[in-house]
C-alpha positions, 0 to 999 in steps of 0.5 A, a space after each residue: 141431235 143426230 138420229 141413228 137409223 139402223 136398217 133391219 137386216 134383210 132375210 137371206 134366202 134359205 140355201 139348199 144343202 145337198 144330202 149325201 145321196 144328192 152329192 154322190 149323184 152330182 159327183 157321178 154325173 160329173 165323173 162320167 160326163 166326158 167318158 161313159 162307164 163302159 168306156 172307162 171299164 174297157 180302159 181299166 181292162 186294157 191298162 195295167 199301170 196307168 189310171 184315168 184321173 178326172 180333172 178336179 173341177 175346183 182347180 183352174 187348169 186341171 185336166 183329165 189325164 192318165 197317170 202312173 206312179 212308181 216307188 222311188 226309195 233312193 237316188 240310185 233307184 230314181 236314176 235307174 228308173 229315169 235311165 230306163 224311161 230315157 229321161 235325163 235329169 239335169 244337175 243344178 248347182 248346190 245352194 243353201 237348204 232354205 233356197 233349195 226348199 223354195 225352188 219348186 223346180 228342184 227335186 225336194 229329196 235331191 235338191 241338186 237335181 232338176 224336176 223333169 217337167 214336160 217332155 216326150 216319153 216314147 214319142 208321147 207328150 208327158 209330164 214327169 214329176 218326182 214327189 216324195 217317195 215316187 215318180 209320177 207320169 201324167 199323159 193327156 192327148 197330144 191334140 186335146 191336152 185337157 182330155 184323154 181320147 181312145 187314141 191316147 189310151 192305145 198309145 199308153 197301152 204300147 208305152 206300158 209294154 216298154 215299162 219292164 221291171 217298173 211294173 213291179 214298182 207301180 203305186 196304185 192308185 197314183 192319185 189317192 182320191 176319188 178322181 182316180 179311176 182305180 180299184 180302191 175307189 171303183 172296185 166294181 169295174 176291176 172285178 
C-alpha cells in the first residue's frame, strides 16, 4: 500500500508593503538621483517647450531625456511642422490596412508615410516619432545617450529659439506622467 506524504507548507516570510509616504520617498530619491532639485528648477526656468523626463526604471533601455510634443491635427500640419524642422518624411508604398497597422515604422494616421525615427535636428541627435495627434521630439546627450547634461540643456535652449510658430502648438506635458518634470506634476518648481 502506498502512503502519500504531504509536506507541510513552508511559512512565507512576511513582506513589507511600503506605505504611501514610503513610496513617495522612494520615488523622490529615484527622481532626483541624477539631477538635484535646484538644477531641475534652473532647467525649468530656462526651457519653455522641452521638459526633462526621468527614465522609467521598470523599462529596460529607457533613458533620461528632454522631450517636446507638438499638436498635429492633419497631414498638412504634419508636413508643415516637419518642413519647418528640416525633417523629410519618406513615402511608403500603399498596402492593405491590416499590414499597415502591423508595421510599426509607418505613421498610424498616415500609413503611406514612414516614421522619422533617429535623426539630427539643428545638429542635435534626436528621436522624432509621430503619435496620434502629436509629433514627439526626444533629445539626450550626444556622448551620454542615457543622460541629460548641462551641455544638452544649453543646446536645446538654442534649438527652442528656432521653433518659431511651433511654440504655440506645444503640448505640455509631452509625457503625461510623473516621470515628466512639468507644471502639472511639479507645480512648485514652475511658480
